[in-house]
VOMI-212265 format. One record per residue (C-alpha): residue in three letters; x, y, z. Coordinates in steps of 0.1 Angstrom, whole numbers, plus 5000, padded with zeros to 4 digits. Example, Ala and Ser with C-alpha at 12.3 -4.5 7.8 and 13.67 -1.06 7.14 Angstrom:
BEGIN
ALA512349555078/SER513749895071/
This chain:
BEGIN
MET052386749369/THR055286919391/ILE057687139368/LEU060487329376/GLY061587619364/ILE064487829357/GLU065388179348/SER068088389335/SER067188619311/CYS068288939326/ASP069489039360/GLU067888779382/THR069088419387/ALA065588249398/CYS064187859402/ALA060887779412/ILE059087429415/VAL055087459405/LYS052487229403/ASP049687219376/GLY050487579363/VAL049687759390/GLU050487579425/VAL053787749433/LEU055487499458/SER058887699459/ASN060188039441/VAL063688149448/VAL064988479431/TYR068888589437/THR068788979426/GLN071589119412/ILE070789509415/LYS073389599437/LEU075989439414/HIS074689669385/GLN073889969405/PRO076990159399/TRP076790139361/GLY073090239361/GLY071689959344/VAL072289579335/VAL075989529324/PRO075589189306/GLU078789019313/ILE078589079352/ALA075088949347/SER076288629331/ARG079088569354/ALA076488629386/HIS074288359370/VAL077288099366/GLU078288179403/LYS074588129419/ILE072387889398/SER073487599414/GLY072987739450/VAL069487889436/ILE068187569421/TYR069287379454/ALA067287629477/ALA064187579455/VAL064187239458/ASP064787229498/GLU062087489499/ALA059487249481/VAL060386969501/ALA060087159535/ALA056687279524/GLY055786889519/GLY055186989478/ILE057586739467/SER059886449485/GLY062886529461/LEU063886609424/THR062486279413/ASP059086419419/VAL059686669389/ASP058386599361/ALA059586819336/VAL062287099335/ALA061087469324/VAL063387719313/THR063488099295/TYR064688039262/GLY064288429250/PRO064088699249/GLY066888849267/LEU070888879273/ALA072388609254/PRO075288519277/ALA072688519307/LEU070188309288/LEU072388049279/VAL073488009315/GLY069987909324/LEU069687689295/ASN073087479299/ALA071587439336/ALA068387319330/LYS069487089299/GLY071986919323/LEU069186899352/ALA066886779327/MET069486479313/SER070286409345/LEU066486299355/GLY065486159319/ILE062786399316/PRO061686659293/LEU063086999291/ILE060387259278/GLY061587629263/VAL059487899276/ASN058788249262/HIS059888489286/ILE057188749281/GLU054188499274/ALA055388389313/HIS054688729322/LEU050988729310/HIS050888429331/THR051488569365/PRO048188679375/PHE047388319375/LEU049588219399/GLU047988119433/SER044888269419/ASN041388029415/MET041288129382/SER041987899353/PRO043388089327/GLU040787949299/ASP038588139318/ALA039688399314/MET040188439276/PRO040088619251/ALA042388879268/LEU044389149264/GLY047589139274/LEU049989399286/ALA053689329291/VAL055289619307/SER058689589319/GLY062589699317/GLY062989529283/HIS059189529271/THR055889739267/SER053389559244/TRP050089459238/ILE049089129229/ASP045988979216/MET045188649233/PRO042188529217/GLU042788209236/TYR044888069261/GLY048588019241/THR048188189212/TYR049788539214/SER049788819188/ILE051689119194/ILE049589439184/GLY051289719198/GLN054389799214/THR056890049222/LEU058590169191/ASP062390239210/ASP062390239249/ALA060490019273/ALA058490159299/GLY061490049330/GLU064290129302/ALA062190479304/PHE062290469343/ASP066090379345/LYS066990649323/ALA065790949338/THR066790829373/LYS070290819360/LEU069791149346/LEU068491319376/GLY070891109398/LEU068090919418/GLY069990549416/TYR069090259399/PRO066790069392/GLY064490379380/GLY060990269383/PRO060990249422/VAL062390559428/ILE060190749405/ASP057290569420/LYS058190679454/MET059591039447/ALA056191099424/LYS054291019457/GLU055991339474/TYR054191589452/ALA051091669462/GLY050391919436/ASN048791919401/ASP050892149383/PHE052291869362/ILE055191949336/ALA053591939300/PHE055991599289/PRO054791449258/LYS052591119261/GLY054790919238/ARG053290939201/PRO055390789177/ARG056690939150/PRO054290929115/GLY054990659095/THR057390459123/ALA054290239134/ALA053390119097/LEU057190019090/ALA056589789121/GLY053389629105/LEU051889799137/ASP048690089143/ALA050290339154/ASP046990439176/LEU048490139198/CYS051990189195/THR054190409219/SER057490579217/PHE059790709248/SER062590829235/GLY060891149230/LEU060091189265/LYS063291119278/THR064991409253/ALA062591629265/LEU063291539305/LEU067291589292/ASN065991949281/TYR064092039306/VAL066991969333/ARG069192169309/GLY067092469314/LEU066992459349/ARG070592429352/GLY071692709329/ASP075292779327/ASN076092569353/PRO076092199340/ASP076592089377/ALA073892299396/PRO071892099415/ILE068192009401/PRO065392159421/ASP061792039425/ILE062891659420/PRO059091519432/ARG057391739410/ILE059791659382/CYS059291239389/ALA055691289390/SER055091479359/TYR057891219342/GLN055890889353/LYS052491079346/ALA053591129311/ILE054090709308/VAL051290609326/ASP049190839306/SER050490679272/ILE050290319285/ALA046790409297/ASP045290519264/ARG046590289242/THR045390029268/ALA041890189266/THR042590179225/ALA043289839223/LEU040389739248/LYS037589909224/ARG038889709192/ARG037689349201/ARG035489239227/TYR038189119257/SER036788929288/SER039689059305/LEU042889269309/SER046389049320/VAL049189229330/GLY052689089340/GLY056189279342/GLY058189439367/VAL056689779356/SER053189659365/LEU054289719400/ASN053890109398/GLY051190259418/ALA050090509395/LEU049590259365/ARG047889979385/GLU045490289396/ALA045290379357/LEU044890019344/GLY041989979370/LYS039990289358/VAL040790199321/ALA039189819330/ASP035989919346/LYS035390139321/ALA035789879292/GLY033789669313/VAL036389399314/LYS037989229345/LEU041589329358/LEU044389079363/MET047489189379/ALA049888939394/LYS050888979433/PRO053789219437/LYS056288889441/TYR055588719409/CYS055489089390/GLY059389109382/ASP061288819366/ASN060888469383/ALA060688109378/ALA057388049388/MET055988249362/ILE057888019337/ALA056987649354/GLY053587789351/LEU053387879316/ALA055287519308/TYR052587339324/TYR050087479298/ARG052487529267/GLN052787159273/ASN048587109276/LEU047787269247/ALA050587289222/GLY052386989229/VAL055687149226/GLU058286939245/ALA061487149236/GLU063986879240/ARG066887099218/VAL066287439223/ASP068887719221/VAL068688079232/HIS066888319211/PRO067488669225/SER065388859199/LEU062188599208/GLU058588829201/ALA054888699217/GLY053688429195/GLU057588349182/HIS058587999193/
């Protein structure tokens, strides 16, 4: 089965064509990073306008790429259209959804709505020899600019959040740090690069993301499987203020050490909660997806956690870690097969959680 996927939940306009859930015939992504860099973060209005301008061209490019690769002869070979309907920015989601609806209607084929978070957990299986069903039961870790969640996956297609950040996501915490330090946007790659320049081991004692007592219970979650990065951000702000003293515009010294310490606090927090989750239930694998999974220190830490727990670590190829449409089309194949879900009538759901439909 060949599915065309569309992704527009945030600041990437993407389209991909995937066969049988794992064989990627094309994968085209237009990134808006340069448009949002002056603002230090994603501006919804700018994002949605850029999606409108680029989405038709991205779809045509994905089709042309798949045809050139010999995967399809044209749009008539596509069996279904899949699209992200949440979570994400409502104006951005609407652009992708409307394009997908129009395409599905014109071709007379099903439209399948896909949960963006769940799609990230499918990325390790793209262009992989492992079937998703063979990796179950799995602990999913979605770690990106908008999400940091631990998800129980007893079987493929079944998702239940068992822990998550109670405020900022890991990617958001990185972005806010680089904005404070004047290092630009997006923050994750910059922090990762700067941290590698620090060769010492005298790290600043930033907080490791423990949530305030009682806050996890209010969300119906176990505090030992949750994290909080707002305190870490405040600690960095206070540390920088202390360095600058009476001159708020003074240069910040020892940037690599600060970045390495800040990154270590985030990575240690995620690794600790992951290790705890792997002890709670018997899993076959740890499936990790999302843009922050590109972070070198995090990949190394999760490798150690998985080895100690005796589970297989499944991580996406770098080109599938960020937002893309291959993961949307890939998951749609399994959602249709496993759950019989054909969302011919679907609307955007900006606050959608894993396991919700």
